[in-house]
PDB file of N, CA, C and O in Angstrom:
ATOM      1  N   MET A   1     -13.636 -85.133  20.608  1.00  0.00           N
ATOM      2  CA  MET A   1     -14.123 -85.067  21.956  1.00  0.00           C
ATOM      3  C   MET A   1     -13.661 -86.288  22.761  1.00  0.00           C
ATOM      4  O   MET A   1     -13.202 -86.161  23.896  1.00  0.00           O
ATOM      5  N   ARG A   2     -13.788 -87.429  22.174  1.00  0.00           N
ATOM      6  CA  ARG A   2     -13.390 -88.645  22.882  1.00  0.00           C
ATOM      7  C   ARG A   2     -11.879 -88.709  23.078  1.00  0.00           C
ATOM      8  O   ARG A   2     -11.395 -89.330  24.024  1.00  0.00           O
ATOM      9  N   ALA A   3     -11.140 -88.066  22.185  1.00  0.00           N
ATOM     10  CA  ALA A   3      -9.680 -88.085  22.278  1.00  0.00           C
ATOM     11  C   ALA A   3      -9.188 -87.382  23.538  1.00  0.00           C
ATOM     12  O   ALA A   3      -8.080 -87.647  24.004  1.00  0.00           O
ATOM     13  N   ALA A   4      -9.998 -86.493  24.088  1.00  0.00           N
ATOM     14  CA  ALA A   4      -9.609 -85.781  25.301  1.00  0.00           C
ATOM     15  C   ALA A   4      -9.670 -86.688  26.534  1.00  0.00           C
ATOM     16  O   ALA A   4      -9.111 -86.363  27.582  1.00  0.00           O
ATOM     17  N   HIS A   5     -10.348 -87.819  26.396  1.00  0.00           N
ATOM     18  CA  HIS A   5     -10.520 -88.751  27.517  1.00  0.00           C
ATOM     19  C   HIS A   5     -11.133 -88.058  28.725  1.00  0.00           C
ATOM     20  O   HIS A   5     -10.790 -88.352  29.870  1.00  0.00           O
ATOM     21  N   ASN A   6     -12.040 -87.139  28.452  1.00  0.00           N
ATOM     22  CA  ASN A   6     -12.724 -86.412  29.509  1.00  0.00           C
ATOM     23  C   ASN A   6     -14.225 -86.622  29.316  1.00  0.00           C
ATOM     24  O   ASN A   6     -14.819 -86.025  28.418  1.00  0.00           O
ATOM     25  N   PRO A   7     -14.847 -87.463  30.146  1.00  0.00           N
ATOM     26  CA  PRO A   7     -16.273 -87.762  29.951  1.00  0.00           C
ATOM     27  C   PRO A   7     -17.168 -86.541  30.106  1.00  0.00           C
ATOM     28  O   PRO A   7     -18.261 -86.503  29.541  1.00  0.00           O
ATOM     29  N   PHE A   8     -16.722 -85.543  30.864  1.00  0.00           N
ATOM     30  CA  PHE A   8     -17.552 -84.354  31.055  1.00  0.00           C
ATOM     31  C   PHE A   8     -17.652 -83.526  29.774  1.00  0.00           C
ATOM     32  O   PHE A   8     -18.706 -82.968  29.471  1.00  0.00           O
ATOM     33  N   ILE A   9     -16.559 -83.450  29.033  1.00  0.00           N
ATOM     34  CA  ILE A   9     -16.590 -82.734  27.744  1.00  0.00           C
ATOM     35  C   ILE A   9     -17.581 -83.419  26.820  1.00  0.00           C
ATOM     36  O   ILE A   9     -18.383 -82.763  26.156  1.00  0.00           O
ATOM     37  N   GLU A  10     -17.519 -84.726  26.783  1.00  0.00           N
ATOM     38  CA  GLU A  10     -18.427 -85.482  25.921  1.00  0.00           C
ATOM     39  C   GLU A  10     -19.883 -85.295  26.357  1.00  0.00           C
ATOM     40  O   GLU A  10     -20.771 -85.154  25.515  1.00  0.00           O
ATOM     41  N   MET A  11     -20.126 -85.293  27.666  1.00  0.00           N
ATOM     42  CA  MET A  11     -21.492 -85.125  28.177  1.00  0.00           C
ATOM     43  C   MET A  11     -22.056 -83.758  27.804  1.00  0.00           C
ATOM     44  O   MET A  11     -23.254 -83.632  27.547  1.00  0.00           O
ATOM     45  N   VAL A  12     -21.221 -82.751  27.771  1.00  0.00           N
ATOM     46  CA  VAL A  12     -21.674 -81.397  27.457  1.00  0.00           C
ATOM     47  C   VAL A  12     -21.784 -81.191  25.955  1.00  0.00           C
ATOM     48  O   VAL A  12     -22.762 -80.621  25.470  1.00  0.00           O
ATOM     49  N   LEU A  13     -20.786 -81.651  25.223  1.00  0.00           N
ATOM     50  CA  LEU A  13     -20.728 -81.346  23.791  1.00  0.00           C
ATOM     51  C   LEU A  13     -21.605 -82.239  22.918  1.00  0.00           C
ATOM     52  O   LEU A  13     -22.061 -81.796  21.865  1.00  0.00           O
ATOM     53  N   ASP A  14     -21.851 -83.473  23.321  1.00  0.00           N
ATOM     54  CA  ASP A  14     -22.688 -84.357  22.503  1.00  0.00           C
ATOM     55  C   ASP A  14     -24.079 -83.768  22.240  1.00  0.00           C
ATOM     56  O   ASP A  14     -24.507 -83.724  21.087  1.00  0.00           O
ATOM     57  N   PRO A  15     -24.802 -83.312  23.282  1.00  0.00           N
ATOM     58  CA  PRO A  15     -26.118 -82.712  23.000  1.00  0.00           C
ATOM     59  C   PRO A  15     -26.020 -81.444  22.156  1.00  0.00           C
ATOM     60  O   PRO A  15     -26.870 -81.195  21.301  1.00  0.00           O
ATOM     61  N   LEU A  16     -24.985 -80.648  22.396  1.00  0.00           N
ATOM     62  CA  LEU A  16     -24.812 -79.429  21.601  1.00  0.00           C
ATOM     63  C   LEU A  16     -24.542 -79.763  20.141  1.00  0.00           C
ATOM     64  O   LEU A  16     -25.044 -79.094  19.238  1.00  0.00           O
ATOM     65  N   MET A  17     -23.752 -80.793  19.919  1.00  0.00           N
ATOM     66  CA  MET A  17     -23.456 -81.215  18.551  1.00  0.00           C
ATOM     67  C   MET A  17     -24.726 -81.688  17.848  1.00  0.00           C
ATOM     68  O   MET A  17     -24.929 -81.410  16.666  1.00  0.00           O
ATOM     69  N   GLU A  18     -25.574 -82.401  18.577  1.00  0.00           N
ATOM     70  CA  GLU A  18     -26.835 -82.866  17.993  1.00  0.00           C
ATOM     71  C   GLU A  18     -27.706 -81.687  17.581  1.00  0.00           C
ATOM     72  O   GLU A  18     -28.294 -81.697  16.500  1.00  0.00           O
ATOM     73  N   VAL A  19     -27.790 -80.680  18.429  1.00  0.00           N
ATOM     74  CA  VAL A  19     -28.580 -79.485  18.087  1.00  0.00           C
ATOM     75  C   VAL A  19     -27.953 -78.768  16.899  1.00  0.00           C
ATOM     76  O   VAL A  19     -28.666 -78.321  16.001  1.00  0.00           O
ATOM     77  N   PHE A  20     -26.634 -78.655  16.883  1.00  0.00           N
ATOM     78  CA  PHE A  20     -25.949 -77.996  15.771  1.00  0.00           C
ATOM     79  C   PHE A  20     -26.219 -78.722  14.455  1.00  0.00           C
ATOM     80  O   PHE A  20     -26.491 -78.087  13.436  1.00  0.00           O
ATOM     81  N   LEU A  21     -26.145 -80.044  14.479  1.00  0.00           N
ATOM     82  CA  LEU A  21     -26.411 -80.814  13.261  1.00  0.00           C
ATOM     83  C   LEU A  21     -27.855 -80.633  12.804  1.00  0.00           C
ATOM     84  O   LEU A  21     -28.122 -80.556  11.604  1.00  0.00           O
ATOM     85  N   GLN A  22     -28.779 -80.565  13.744  1.00  0.00           N
ATOM     86  CA  GLN A  22     -30.173 -80.319  13.380  1.00  0.00           C
ATOM     87  C   GLN A  22     -30.343 -78.915  12.808  1.00  0.00           C
ATOM     88  O   GLN A  22     -31.135 -78.714  11.888  1.00  0.00           O
ATOM     89  N   GLN A  23     -29.604 -77.940  13.346  1.00  0.00           N
ATOM     90  CA  GLN A  23     -29.669 -76.589  12.806  1.00  0.00           C
ATOM     91  C   GLN A  23     -29.222 -76.567  11.351  1.00  0.00           C
ATOM     92  O   GLN A  23     -29.801 -75.860  10.527  1.00  0.00           O
ATOM     93  N   ILE A  24     -28.205 -77.334  11.044  1.00  0.00           N
ATOM     94  CA  ILE A  24     -27.736 -77.418   9.657  1.00  0.00           C
ATOM     95  C   ILE A  24     -28.850 -77.966   8.776  1.00  0.00           C
ATOM     96  O   ILE A  24     -29.075 -77.469   7.673  1.00  0.00           O
ATOM     97  N   LYS A  25     -29.549 -78.992   9.261  1.00  0.00           N
ATOM     98  CA  LYS A  25     -30.659 -79.568   8.491  1.00  0.00           C
ATOM     99  C   LYS A  25     -31.796 -78.569   8.339  1.00  0.00           C
ATOM    100  O   LYS A  25     -32.360 -78.432   7.253  1.00  0.00           O
ATOM    101  N   VAL A  26     -32.140 -77.866   9.423  1.00  0.00           N
ATOM    102  CA  VAL A  26     -33.252 -76.916   9.407  1.00  0.00           C
ATOM    103  C   VAL A  26     -32.958 -75.748   8.479  1.00  0.00           C
ATOM    104  O   VAL A  26     -33.814 -75.344   7.693  1.00  0.00           O
ATOM    105  N   THR A  27     -31.748 -75.206   8.569  1.00  0.00           N
ATOM    106  CA  THR A  27     -31.407 -74.028   7.769  1.00  0.00           C
ATOM    107  C   THR A  27     -30.881 -74.395   6.387  1.00  0.00           C
ATOM    108  O   THR A  27     -30.744 -73.537   5.515  1.00  0.00           O
ATOM    109  N   ASN A  28     -30.586 -75.686   6.196  1.00  0.00           N
ATOM    110  CA  ASN A  28     -30.086 -76.181   4.924  1.00  0.00           C
ATOM    111  C   ASN A  28     -28.779 -75.497   4.522  1.00  0.00           C
ATOM    112  O   ASN A  28     -28.546 -75.211   3.348  1.00  0.00           O
ATOM    113  N   THR A  29     -27.938 -75.243   5.515  1.00  0.00           N
ATOM    114  CA  THR A  29     -26.658 -74.610   5.236  1.00  0.00           C
ATOM    115  C   THR A  29     -25.626 -75.015   6.275  1.00  0.00           C
ATOM    116  O   THR A  29     -25.959 -75.260   7.434  1.00  0.00           O
ATOM    117  N   PHE A  30     -24.381 -75.082   5.853  1.00  0.00           N
ATOM    118  CA  PHE A  30     -23.291 -75.405   6.763  1.00  0.00           C
ATOM    119  C   PHE A  30     -22.683 -74.157   7.390  1.00  0.00           C
ATOM    120  O   PHE A  30     -21.946 -74.254   8.370  1.00  0.00           O
ATOM    121  N   ASN A  31     -22.980 -73.005   6.842  1.00  0.00           N
ATOM    122  CA  ASN A  31     -22.377 -71.769   7.364  1.00  0.00           C
ATOM    123  C   ASN A  31     -23.384 -70.980   8.186  1.00  0.00           C
ATOM    124  O   ASN A  31     -23.448 -69.754   8.092  1.00  0.00           O
ATOM    125  N   THR A  32     -24.167 -71.684   8.989  1.00  0.00           N
ATOM    126  CA  THR A  32     -25.158 -71.052   9.849  1.00  0.00           C
ATOM    127  C   THR A  32     -24.496 -69.992  10.722  1.00  0.00           C
ATOM    128  O   THR A  32     -23.556 -70.283  11.462  1.00  0.00           O
ATOM    129  N   GLY A  33     -24.987 -68.779  10.631  1.00  0.00           N
ATOM    130  CA  GLY A  33     -24.489 -67.705  11.483  1.00  0.00           C
ATOM    131  C   GLY A  33     -23.234 -67.009  10.989  1.00  0.00           C
ATOM    132  O   GLY A  33     -22.793 -66.031  11.594  1.00  0.00           O
ATOM    133  N   TRP A  34     -22.660 -67.487   9.914  1.00  0.00           N
ATOM    134  CA  TRP A  34     -21.402 -66.900   9.427  1.00  0.00           C
ATOM    135  C   TRP A  34     -21.546 -65.407   9.150  1.00  0.00           C
ATOM    136  O   TRP A  34     -20.721 -64.607   9.593  1.00  0.00           O
ATOM    137  N   GLU A  35     -22.575 -65.039   8.430  1.00  0.00           N
ATOM    138  CA  GLU A  35     -22.780 -63.629   8.078  1.00  0.00           C
ATOM    139  C   GLU A  35     -23.050 -62.795   9.332  1.00  0.00           C
ATOM    140  O   GLU A  35     -22.572 -61.666   9.442  1.00  0.00           O
ATOM    141  N   ALA A  36     -23.807 -63.344  10.268  1.00  0.00           N
ATOM    142  CA  ALA A  36     -24.101 -62.620  11.506  1.00  0.00           C
ATOM    143  C   ALA A  36     -22.825 -62.381  12.313  1.00  0.00           C
ATOM    144  O   ALA A  36     -22.627 -61.294  12.856  1.00  0.00           O
ATOM    145  N   HIS A  37     -21.962 -63.391  12.390  1.00  0.00           N
ATOM    146  CA  HIS A  37     -20.692 -63.215  13.099  1.00  0.00           C
ATOM    147  C   HIS A  37     -19.805 -62.190  12.377  1.00  0.00           C
ATOM    148  O   HIS A  37     -19.104 -61.400  13.009  1.00  0.00           O
ATOM    149  N   ARG A  38     -19.852 -62.222  11.069  1.00  0.00           N
ATOM    150  CA  ARG A  38     -19.073 -61.254  10.278  1.00  0.00           C
ATOM    151  C   ARG A  38     -19.547 -59.835  10.575  1.00  0.00           C
ATOM    152  O   ARG A  38     -18.734 -58.921  10.716  1.00  0.00           O
ATOM    153  N   ASN A  39     -20.867 -59.650  10.670  1.00  0.00           N
ATOM    154  CA  ASN A  39     -21.417 -58.328  10.971  1.00  0.00           C
ATOM    155  C   ASN A  39     -20.974 -57.839  12.351  1.00  0.00           C
ATOM    156  O   ASN A  39     -20.680 -56.657  12.528  1.00  0.00           O
ATOM    157  N   ILE A  40     -20.926 -58.741  13.318  1.00  0.00           N
ATOM    158  CA  ILE A  40     -20.443 -58.373  14.652  1.00  0.00           C
ATOM    159  C   ILE A  40     -18.997 -57.908  14.562  1.00  0.00           C
ATOM    160  O   ILE A  40     -18.629 -56.874  15.119  1.00  0.00           O
ATOM    161  N   PHE A  41     -18.189 -58.678  13.861  1.00  0.00           N
ATOM    162  CA  PHE A  41     -16.776 -58.328  13.700  1.00  0.00           C
ATOM    163  C   PHE A  41     -16.608 -56.961  13.052  1.00  0.00           C
ATOM    164  O   PHE A  41     -15.787 -56.158  13.495  1.00  0.00           O
ATOM    165  N   ILE A  42     -17.371 -56.697  12.019  1.00  0.00           N
ATOM    166  CA  ILE A  42     -17.279 -55.413  11.313  1.00  0.00           C
ATOM    167  C   ILE A  42     -17.609 -54.262  12.253  1.00  0.00           C
ATOM    168  O   ILE A  42     -16.933 -53.233  12.245  1.00  0.00           O
ATOM    169  N   GLU A  43     -18.652 -54.437  13.065  1.00  0.00           N
ATOM    170  CA  GLU A  43     -19.038 -53.371  14.001  1.00  0.00           C
ATOM    171  C   GLU A  43     -17.974 -53.161  15.076  1.00  0.00           C
ATOM    172  O   GLU A  43     -17.687 -52.024  15.452  1.00  0.00           O
ATOM    173  N   ILE A  44     -17.397 -54.238  15.565  1.00  0.00           N
ATOM    174  CA  ILE A  44     -16.327 -54.110  16.560  1.00  0.00           C
ATOM    175  C   ILE A  44     -15.115 -53.422  15.934  1.00  0.00           C
ATOM    176  O   ILE A  44     -14.505 -52.533  16.529  1.00  0.00           O
ATOM    177  N   GLN A  45     -14.785 -53.855  14.726  1.00  0.00           N
ATOM    178  CA  GLN A  45     -13.644 -53.268  14.019  1.00  0.00           C
ATOM    179  C   GLN A  45     -13.860 -51.769  13.794  1.00  0.00           C
ATOM    180  O   GLN A  45     -12.904 -50.993  13.802  1.00  0.00           O
ATOM    181  N   ALA A  46     -15.110 -51.369  13.596  1.00  0.00           N
ATOM    182  CA  ALA A  46     -15.443 -49.955  13.380  1.00  0.00           C
ATOM    183  C   ALA A  46     -15.588 -49.194  14.697  1.00  0.00           C
ATOM    184  O   ALA A  46     -15.946 -48.017  14.702  1.00  0.00           O
ATOM    185  N   HIS A  47     -15.309 -49.869  15.811  1.00  0.00           N
ATOM    186  CA  HIS A  47     -15.430 -49.248  17.140  1.00  0.00           C
ATOM    187  C   HIS A  47     -16.842 -48.714  17.372  1.00  0.00           C
ATOM    188  O   HIS A  47     -17.036 -47.618  17.897  1.00  0.00           O
ATOM    189  N   ASN A  48     -17.816 -49.519  16.965  1.00  0.00           N
ATOM    190  CA  ASN A  48     -19.221 -49.143  17.087  1.00  0.00           C
ATOM    191  C   ASN A  48     -19.912 -50.075  18.084  1.00  0.00           C
ATOM    192  O   ASN A  48     -20.462 -51.100  17.682  1.00  0.00           O
ATOM    193  N   PRO A  49     -19.893 -49.737  19.372  1.00  0.00           N
ATOM    194  CA  PRO A  49     -20.479 -50.643  20.363  1.00  0.00           C
ATOM    195  C   PRO A  49     -21.989 -50.829  20.199  1.00  0.00           C
ATOM    196  O   PRO A  49     -22.510 -51.914  20.453  1.00  0.00           O
ATOM    197  N   VAL A  50     -22.683 -49.788  19.781  1.00  0.00           N
ATOM    198  CA  VAL A  50     -24.132 -49.910  19.587  1.00  0.00           C
ATOM    199  C   VAL A  50     -24.422 -50.864  18.434  1.00  0.00           C
ATOM    200  O   VAL A  50     -25.269 -51.751  18.551  1.00  0.00           O
ATOM    201  N   GLY A  51     -23.720 -50.679  17.328  1.00  0.00           N
ATOM    202  CA  GLY A  51     -23.906 -51.570  16.180  1.00  0.00           C
ATOM    203  C   GLY A  51     -23.518 -53.001  16.508  1.00  0.00           C
ATOM    204  O   GLY A  51     -24.186 -53.940  16.074  1.00  0.00           O
ATOM    205  N   ALA A  52     -22.441 -53.179  17.272  1.00  0.00           N
ATOM    206  CA  ALA A  52     -22.015 -54.517  17.668  1.00  0.00           C
ATOM    207  C   ALA A  52     -23.069 -55.180  18.549  1.00  0.00           C
ATOM    208  O   ALA A  52     -23.390 -56.355  18.371  1.00  0.00           O
ATOM    209  N   ARG A  53     -23.598 -54.421  19.492  1.00  0.00           N
ATOM    210  CA  ARG A  53     -24.637 -54.948  20.378  1.00  0.00           C
ATOM    211  C   ARG A  53     -25.871 -55.358  19.578  1.00  0.00           C
ATOM    212  O   ARG A  53     -26.453 -56.413  19.828  1.00  0.00           O
ATOM    213  N   GLN A  54     -26.263 -54.539  18.632  1.00  0.00           N
ATOM    214  CA  GLN A  54     -27.421 -54.868  17.795  1.00  0.00           C
ATOM    215  C   GLN A  54     -27.150 -56.107  16.949  1.00  0.00           C
ATOM    216  O   GLN A  54     -28.032 -56.948  16.771  1.00  0.00           O
ATOM    217  N   ALA A  55     -25.934 -56.217  16.430  1.00  0.00           N
ATOM    218  CA  ALA A  55     -25.574 -57.386  15.619  1.00  0.00           C
ATOM    219  C   ALA A  55     -25.584 -58.654  16.471  1.00  0.00           C
ATOM    220  O   ALA A  55     -26.019 -59.711  16.014  1.00  0.00           O
ATOM    221  N   VAL A  56     -25.105 -58.544  17.701  1.00  0.00           N
ATOM    222  CA  VAL A  56     -25.132 -59.707  18.604  1.00  0.00           C
ATOM    223  C   VAL A  56     -26.578 -60.099  18.893  1.00  0.00           C
ATOM    224  O   VAL A  56     -26.912 -61.284  18.897  1.00  0.00           O
ATOM    225  N   ARG A  57     -27.420 -59.127  19.131  1.00  0.00           N
ATOM    226  CA  ARG A  57     -28.837 -59.435  19.400  1.00  0.00           C
ATOM    227  C   ARG A  57     -29.495 -60.119  18.207  1.00  0.00           C
ATOM    228  O   ARG A  57     -30.287 -61.046  18.382  1.00  0.00           O
ATOM    229  N   ARG A  58     -29.173 -59.667  16.995  1.00  0.00           N
ATOM    230  CA  ARG A  58     -29.721 -60.332  15.803  1.00  0.00           C
ATOM    231  C   ARG A  58     -29.234 -61.773  15.733  1.00  0.00           C
ATOM    232  O   ARG A  58     -30.008 -62.681  15.431  1.00  0.00           O
ATOM    233  N   LEU A  59     -27.941 -61.983  16.014  1.00  0.00           N
ATOM    234  CA  LEU A  59     -27.392 -63.338  16.003  1.00  0.00           C
ATOM    235  C   LEU A  59     -28.082 -64.206  17.045  1.00  0.00           C
ATOM    236  O   LEU A  59     -28.443 -65.347  16.758  1.00  0.00           O
ATOM    237  N   MET A  60     -28.265 -63.683  18.240  1.00  0.00           N
ATOM    238  CA  MET A  60     -28.897 -64.466  19.306  1.00  0.00           C
ATOM    239  C   MET A  60     -30.341 -64.811  18.958  1.00  0.00           C
ATOM    240  O   MET A  60     -30.800 -65.920  19.233  1.00  0.00           O
ATOM    241  N   LYS A  61     -31.052 -63.870  18.358  1.00  0.00           N
ATOM    242  CA  LYS A  61     -32.442 -64.133  17.953  1.00  0.00           C
ATOM    243  C   LYS A  61     -32.487 -65.223  16.885  1.00  0.00           C
ATOM    244  O   LYS A  61     -33.322 -66.126  16.942  1.00  0.00           O
ATOM    245  N   MET A  62     -31.583 -65.131  15.914  1.00  0.00           N
ATOM    246  CA  MET A  62     -31.517 -66.142  14.859  1.00  0.00           C
ATOM    247  C   MET A  62     -31.161 -67.505  15.451  1.00  0.00           C
ATOM    248  O   MET A  62     -31.744 -68.522  15.076  1.00  0.00           O
ATOM    249  N   THR A  63     -30.197 -67.521  16.380  1.00  0.00           N
ATOM    250  CA  THR A  63     -29.779 -68.769  17.014  1.00  0.00           C
ATOM    251  C   THR A  63     -30.922 -69.375  17.807  1.00  0.00           C
ATOM    252  O   THR A  63     -31.135 -70.587  17.758  1.00  0.00           O
ATOM    253  N   LEU A  64     -31.653 -68.559  18.531  1.00  0.00           N
ATOM    254  CA  LEU A  64     -32.791 -69.051  19.310  1.00  0.00           C
ATOM    255  C   LEU A  64     -33.847 -69.665  18.402  1.00  0.00           C
ATOM    256  O   LEU A  64     -34.358 -70.750  18.678  1.00  0.00           O
ATOM    257  N   THR A  65     -34.168 -68.976  17.331  1.00  0.00           N
ATOM    258  CA  THR A  65     -35.166 -69.481  16.379  1.00  0.00           C
ATOM    259  C   THR A  65     -34.718 -70.804  15.768  1.00  0.00           C
ATOM    260  O   THR A  65     -35.483 -71.768  15.733  1.00  0.00           O
ATOM    261  N   ASP A  66     -33.478 -70.847  15.289  1.00  0.00           N
ATOM    262  CA  ASP A  66     -32.966 -72.071  14.666  1.00  0.00           C
ATOM    263  C   ASP A  66     -32.856 -73.211  15.676  1.00  0.00           C
ATOM    264  O   ASP A  66     -33.142 -74.362  15.348  1.00  0.00           O
ATOM    265  N   SER A  67     -32.446 -72.895  16.898  1.00  0.00           N
ATOM    266  CA  SER A  67     -32.310 -73.931  17.933  1.00  0.00           C
ATOM    267  C   SER A  67     -33.666 -74.512  18.301  1.00  0.00           C
ATOM    268  O   SER A  67     -33.802 -75.721  18.493  1.00  0.00           O
ATOM    269  N   ARG A  68     -34.654 -73.660  18.397  1.00  0.00           N
ATOM    270  CA  ARG A  68     -36.024 -74.152  18.706  1.00  0.00           C
ATOM    271  C   ARG A  68     -36.508 -75.086  17.603  1.00  0.00           C
ATOM    272  O   ARG A  68     -37.089 -76.134  17.887  1.00  0.00           O
ATOM    273  N   LYS A  69     -36.275 -74.716  16.356  1.00  0.00           N
ATOM    274  CA  LYS A  69     -36.667 -75.586  15.239  1.00  0.00           C
ATOM    275  C   LYS A  69     -35.917 -76.910  15.306  1.00  0.00           C
ATOM    276  O   LYS A  69     -36.500 -77.977  15.119  1.00  0.00           O
ATOM    277  N   ALA A  70     -34.619 -76.828  15.576  1.00  0.00           N
ATOM    278  CA  ALA A  70     -33.805 -78.036  15.648  1.00  0.00           C
ATOM    279  C   ALA A  70     -34.261 -78.935  16.794  1.00  0.00           C
ATOM    280  O   ALA A  70     -34.375 -80.149  16.624  1.00  0.00           O
ATOM    281  N   LEU A  71     -34.520 -78.348  17.952  1.00  0.00           N
ATOM    282  CA  LEU A  71     -34.977 -79.129  19.104  1.00  0.00           C
ATOM    283  C   LEU A  71     -36.347 -79.754  18.845  1.00  0.00           C
ATOM    284  O   LEU A  71     -36.602 -80.879  19.276  1.00  0.00           O
ATOM    285  N   SER A  72     -37.209 -79.056  18.164  1.00  0.00           N
ATOM    286  CA  SER A  72     -38.525 -79.651  17.864  1.00  0.00           C
ATOM    287  C   SER A  72     -38.374 -80.816  16.904  1.00  0.00           C
ATOM    288  O   SER A  72     -39.123 -81.789  16.985  1.00  0.00           O
ATOM    289  N   ASN A  73     -37.393 -80.725  15.979  1.00  0.00           N
ATOM    290  CA  ASN A  73     -37.117 -81.853  15.084  1.00  0.00           C
ATOM    291  C   ASN A  73     -36.570 -83.041  15.849  1.00  0.00           C
ATOM    292  O   ASN A  73     -36.944 -84.183  15.579  1.00  0.00           O
ATOM    293  N   ILE A  74     -35.683 -82.780  16.806  1.00  0.00           N
ATOM    294  CA  ILE A  74     -35.118 -83.853  17.610  1.00  0.00           C
ATOM    295  C   ILE A  74     -36.214 -84.520  18.438  1.00  0.00           C
ATOM    296  O   ILE A  74     -36.273 -85.747  18.520  1.00  0.00           O
ATOM    297  N   ASN A  75     -37.072 -83.723  19.044  1.00  0.00           N
ATOM    298  CA  ASN A  75     -38.148 -84.250  19.880  1.00  0.00           C
ATOM    299  C   ASN A  75     -39.194 -84.998  19.070  1.00  0.00           C
ATOM    300  O   ASN A  75     -39.874 -85.880  19.596  1.00  0.00           O
ATOM    301  N   ALA A  76     -39.329 -84.656  17.798  1.00  0.00           N
ATOM    302  CA  ALA A  76     -40.317 -85.318  16.937  1.00  0.00           C
ATOM    303  C   ALA A  76     -39.863 -86.724  16.520  1.00  0.00           C
ATOM    304  O   ALA A  76     -40.677 -87.551  16.110  1.00  0.00           O
ATOM    305  N   VAL A  77     -38.574 -86.976  16.630  1.00  0.00           N
ATOM    306  CA  VAL A  77     -38.026 -88.268  16.194  1.00  0.00           C
ATOM    307  C   VAL A  77     -38.264 -89.332  17.208  1.00  0.00           C
ATOM    308  O   VAL A  77     -37.868 -90.479  17.003  1.00  0.00           O
TER     309      VAL A  77
END
């Protein structure tokens, strides 16, 4: 991020990186969301828009839950 010499990228990505790192701690895994993204890909590959939409919604729900946990951990510190 710093290599880009763009302070705006750093301002946007630093907080996101902190939340992502907390998500890794909360979920105890480095491949957070991998399976959910794979499911989306499979549904798209199968030309199944309904299944893809449902898979995206599951991913978003999981992301929201994990992000809330991560943010509460950050705020507790």
